[in-house]
C-alpha positions, -999 to 999 in steps of 0.1 A, spaced: -484 268 -256 -467 301 -265 -434 307 -249 -429 338 -229 -406 364 -244 -377 371 -221 -389 406 -214 -368 425 -189 -393 437 -164 -390 473 -155 -425 485 -157 -451 491 -131 -480 467 -127 -504 496 -135 -486 504 -167 -487 467 -177 -524 465 -168 -531 494 -193 -511 478 -221 -528 444 -215 -562 460 -214 -556 478 -247 -544 447 -264 -574 427 -252 -599 453 -262 -583 457 -297 -583 419 -301 -619 416 -290 -635 446 -308 -609 461 -332 -602 492 -312 -599 506 -277 -613 539 -266 -607 559 -234 -642 551 -222 -636 513 -229 -604 514 -209 -620 533 -180 -648 508 -178 -624 478 -181 -600 491 -155 -625 507 -132 -612 542 -133 -624 576 -146 -617 587 -183 -595 616 -172 -573 591 -154 -571 570 -185 -562 600 -206 -533 609 -183 -519 574 -184 -523 572 -222 -503 604 -226 -475 589 -204 -476 556 -224 -474 576 -256 -444 597 -243 -426 564 -233 -431 549 -267 -456 522 -258 -484 534 -279 -496 561 -303 -524 582 -288 -543 610 -304 -572 622 -282 -606 614 -298 -588 595 -326 -577 562 -312 -551 542 -295 -525 519 -312 -498 499 -294 -463 502 -307 -443 471 -312 -427 478 -278 -461 482 -261 -475 450 -277 -444 431 -266 -450 441 -230 -487 434 -232 -482 399 -247 -456 391 -220 -482 399 -193 -508 378 -209 -484 349 -214 -473 350 -178 -509 350 -167 -517 321 -190 -488 300 -178 -497 303 -141 -534 297 -149 -526 266 -170 -506 251 -142 -533 257 -116 -559 242 -140 -537 211 -145 -535 207 -108 -573 208 -105 -577 242 -90 -613 254 -95 -614 280 -124 -627 309 -102 -601 303 -76 -573 300 -102 -584 333 -117 -584 350 -83 -550 336 -75 -535 345 -108 -550 380 -115 -526 407 -107 -498 384 -96 -485 379 -131 -468 412 -127 -446 399 -100 -433 367 -114 -398 367 -129 -395 356 -166 -371 328 -155 -398 315 -131 -424 317 -159 -402 297 -182 -399 269 -157 -437 270 -151 -442 267 -189 -418 238 -191 -436 220 -162 -470 226 -180 -456 212 -212 -443 181 -193 -476 175 -176 -494 178 -209 -470 153 -225 -471 129 -195 -507 124 -184 -499 95 -161 -475 116 -141 -501 144 -140 -527 118 -126 -502 107 -99 -496 143 -89 -533 151 -88 -541 120 -68 -513 129 -43 -524 165 -38 -561 155 -34 -553 133 -4 
């Protein structure tokens, strides 16, 4: 399991959503367009253009209208941190036997509000439970009562 970079959180959830969406789109299809982002985030293309300009000004990406979007190292670091926080919480809920749909609903959006120190402990717990299946079984049996 990847370890969460100790990113100091000072960004808004919306900004993180954009960076995460860009990274996911680029990973999935090789690029991310304004229209792709608008569809993915459920907003209008002019809203996306405005945010992309702000992200460019803040050094999170390189944006040239009608040419493409590329995350900077800084932008990619923030995006990966959001994804890793989401994955850590999702993995814990999965290990505890929470139904996938419920786990997704419980995790989506909340990854922005979990401190990196907390995520580190969640990751350590997930690692422990993976390495100790008997203890995981005892926990699952206990919580299912």
